[in-house]
N, C-alpha and C positions, 0 to 999 in steps of 0.2 A: 350483443349489439342489436340495434333497431334501425330499420330503414324507414325514413319519414319523407313527406312531401310538404312543402311550405304552402299554407293556405292564406297567410297574411305576411306580407313583407316585413322584415325586421333586421335590426343590426345586432350583432352578437359579439361580445367582448371575448367569449371563450371559443373563438373561431378555430383555434388549433385543436380542439377536441373533435371536430367533424372529420369524417372520413369519406372518401370517394364522392365528392361533390359532383352532381350533374346539373349544370346550370341551364335553365331554359331562357331566362331573362337576361338582361344586360348585366355583364360581370362588373359589379362595383365593389370598391374596397369594403371588406367586412359587412356587405349587405347581402341578404338573401331575399330573392323575389319569389312571387307566387309561381308555383310550378317547379321550383328547383328541388332537387332530391338529394339526400345524403344519409349517411350512417352515423349514429352516435351512440353513447352509452345510455343505459336505462335511466340513469339519474338526469342526464341532460334532456332526454326525451320526456320525462316527467315534468320537468320544469317548462318545456316548450309546449306541452299539452295543457298547461294551465295552472301548474303549481309554481306560479310566479307573482310578482308584486301586482300585476294587473289582473290576475286571475282569468286570463284570456288565452285560448289556444292559438298557437302560431303555426302548428304543423298537424298533420294527420298520420297515423301509422300506416305503412304500406306492407311491411313484413317484419317479423321478429327472426332474426338470424340466430340459429342455435349455436351454442358454443361447442366446437368439435372436441371430442375426447379421443385421445389416441387409442387406436385399436390394435391388438396383436394379431399378426397373421399366423398361419399354421406353423411356418418355419421358426418364428420367434417362440412359440409355445414349446415346440419340441427341443429347441436349443435350451430354453430355461429349464426344462425337466432334466436334460442331460447334465446340466451344470449343477442343479440341485442334488442329483444322484452322486455325482463325483465327490461333492463336498460331504455328504453324509457317510460315504463309505470310508472316508479317511480317518 
């Protein structure tokens, strides 16, 4: 996910792909105004950064949100080792 800020107002048909919209301007149907911020996929961000028919950027990147990978805590590791030992002794 990528967090972006609108630098040029635009209307977006794929509005349902946006997440956590923070509106600065007046809230109008399917229109994003300068200063509005939201999160979107990399593909949509690329499109809005200029990979569109107009070849014009509509947003600027504020933050790249890393994909969280689940981590095992110490208890999970010990539990996993015990389960593995039990299976191998049978």
